[in-house]
C-alpha positions, 0 to 999 in steps of 0.5 A, spaced: 727 297 018 729 289 019 735 292 022 732 296 028 733 292 034 726 290 037 723 295 042 724 294 049 717 294 053 716 300 058 714 300 065 707 301 062 708 294 057 708 298 051 714 300 047 719 304 049 720 311 046 727 311 042 733 316 043 735 318 036 741 314 034 746 310 037 753 311 035 752 305 030 746 309 027 740 305 030 735 307 034 736 306 042 730 305 047 731 309 053 732 305 059 726 304 063 725 303 071 724 296 073 718 294 076 717 294 084 718 287 087 712 284 089 714 284 096 714 291 097 707 292 096 703 291 102 699 285 104 691 286 102 690 285 109 695 290 112 700 286 115 704 280 114 701 273 114 706 272 119 704 278 124 697 276 123 699 269 126 703 272 131 697 276 134 692 271 134 697 266 138 697 271 143 690 270 145 691 263 145 694 262 152 688 264 156 684 259 152 689 253 154 689 255 161 682 255 161 681 249 158 685 246 163 682 249 169 688 253 171 685 260 171 678 262 173 673 267 170 672 271 175 680 273 176 684 279 175 689 274 171 683 272 167 682 279 165 689 280 163 689 274 158 682 277 155 684 284 154 692 284 154 692 281 147 686 285 144 690 291 146 696 289 143 692 287 137 690 294 136 696 298 138 700 294 133 695 296 127 695 303 130 703 303 129 703 300 123 698 305 120 694 300 116 689 303 111 684 298 114 684 296 121 677 293 121 679 288 116 686 287 119 683 286 125 677 282 123 683 277 119 686 277 126 680 275 129 679 269 124 685 266 125 684 266 132 678 263 132 681 257 128 686 257 133 681 257 138 677 251 135 683 247 134 685 248 141 678 246 144 678 240 140 685 238 142 684 239 150 677 236 149 678 230 153 681 234 159 676 239 159 670 235 159 673 229 163 668 226 167 662 230 165 659 226 159 655 230 154 648 228 152 643 231 147 636 232 149 630 233 145 629 229 139 637 228 139 637 224 146 638 217 146 643 218 139 649 214 139 654 217 143 659 218 138 654 222 134 652 226 140 660 228 141 660 229 133 655 234 134 658 238 140 665 238 137 662 241 131 658 246 135 664 248 139 668 249 132 663 253 129 662 258 135 669 259 136 670 261 129 664 266 130 667 268 137 674 269 134 671 274 128 666 277 133 672 279 137 676 281 131 671 286 129 670 289 135 677 290 136 677 292 129 671 297 130 676 300 136 682 301 132 678 304 126 675 309 131 682 310 134 685 311 128 681 316 125 681 320 131 689 320 131 689 322 124 685 328 125 689 331 131 
């Protein structure tokens, strides 16, 4: 059967089943459906990367205003800047009906933590202007460059942890709300 055309692969990857014969007498494979494009599959975190970045950026203005000493923690404006982004995060996840809202918002919180760390580092000199930071205990008297490095590293780590905790809490709320709305 050397004159037979090579079989076309099926969607499952194996040879395609053949129709009986073509007008020329040789077997003709059935046409197969093209595989779905990779872009049509939902991302593993439930939202496109651009949406995750956008949601995380919603919480950054509060960080900037706080580091520049333009908003005080006890004000209504600060309260809005803290909670409105989180409410938007939860609303977007519920509206998009992501399969794993906790994972999605944990990812948003992780990105927010990165933005938080970067913003604190960029505004470091403004935030701590005129306030020298000094380590105490066994690290007292250490070179000022090393002290600042320790402080900056701890702020970076705590920012990442803060972002993840905020994302986890928002994710738990979204998970609970999604279970409630699916039941009704």
